[in-house]
Legacy VTK file of the C-alpha trace (Angstrom):
# vtk DataFile Version 3.0
C-alpha trace
ASCII
DATASET POLYDATA
POINTS 73 float
-5.933 -24.041 20.397
-2.732 -22.055 20.034
-2.218 -23.480 16.287
-6.184 -23.101 15.111
-5.705 -19.162 15.826
-2.107 -19.158 14.230
-4.102 -20.464 11.151
-6.683 -18.150 10.828
-4.471 -15.495 11.637
-2.187 -16.364 8.334
-5.381 -17.096 5.967
-6.921 -13.824 6.876
-4.449 -11.604 6.822
-3.823 -9.513 3.724
-0.420 -8.805 1.971
0.801 -5.466 1.023
1.556 -5.352 -2.512
2.469 -3.244 -5.500
0.070 -3.548 -8.092
0.660 -4.300 -11.371
-2.719 -3.026 -12.985
-3.605 -0.185 -10.744
-0.955 2.101 -11.314
0.309 5.754 -11.999
4.380 5.077 -11.359
4.729 2.444 -9.627
1.986 0.331 -8.342
2.223 1.936 -4.610
-1.387 3.402 -4.529
-2.645 0.643 -6.374
-1.655 -1.715 -4.009
-1.918 0.193 -0.461
-5.607 1.261 -1.673
-6.297 -2.569 -2.236
-4.768 -3.683 1.176
-7.105 -0.725 2.853
-10.009 -1.401 0.861
-10.581 2.277 -0.597
-10.594 3.951 -3.702
-7.110 4.276 -5.628
-7.450 8.138 -5.726
-8.479 8.149 -2.286
-4.810 7.099 -1.595
-3.551 9.573 -3.861
-4.905 12.588 -2.767
-3.621 11.646 0.711
-0.216 11.586 -0.898
-0.505 14.735 -2.790
-1.451 16.372 0.568
1.397 15.063 2.893
3.807 15.871 -0.118
2.768 19.536 -0.457
1.956 20.513 3.075
4.641 17.861 4.458
7.525 19.788 3.094
8.177 16.418 0.602
7.519 13.872 3.096
4.539 12.540 0.833
6.988 11.790 -1.726
9.930 10.235 -0.049
7.250 7.825 2.038
6.175 7.168 -1.269
9.732 6.303 -2.863
10.355 3.913 0.258
6.975 1.836 -0.454
8.387 1.830 -3.646
11.815 0.170 -2.911
10.464 -1.947 0.417
7.608 -2.879 -1.277
7.673 -6.314 -3.178
5.491 -6.592 -6.515
2.134 -9.182 -6.264
2.771 -11.626 -8.841
LINES 1 74
73 0 1 2 3 4 5 6 7 8 9 10 11 12 13 14 15 16 17 18 19 20 21 22 23 24 25 26 27 28 29 30 31 32 33 34 35 36 37 38 39 40 41 42 43 44 45 46 47 48 49 50 51 52 53 54 55 56 57 58 59 60 61 62 63 64 65 66 67 68 69 70 71 72
């Protein structure tokens, strides 16, 4: 029973990857949008708002994601 649960979780897991097709700079917003199932402009607006209201925090998050997220194959 445990192996079956593990296999099911492994096949349904979504992988967080930077997008190659939906990108303006590095594909971070496109990859996040695909992973969470929302439109890319929504993620971009949230990121810009976080950058403006959070005194640059959104830009630091974007930079960290750019460095840490692998690009999709």
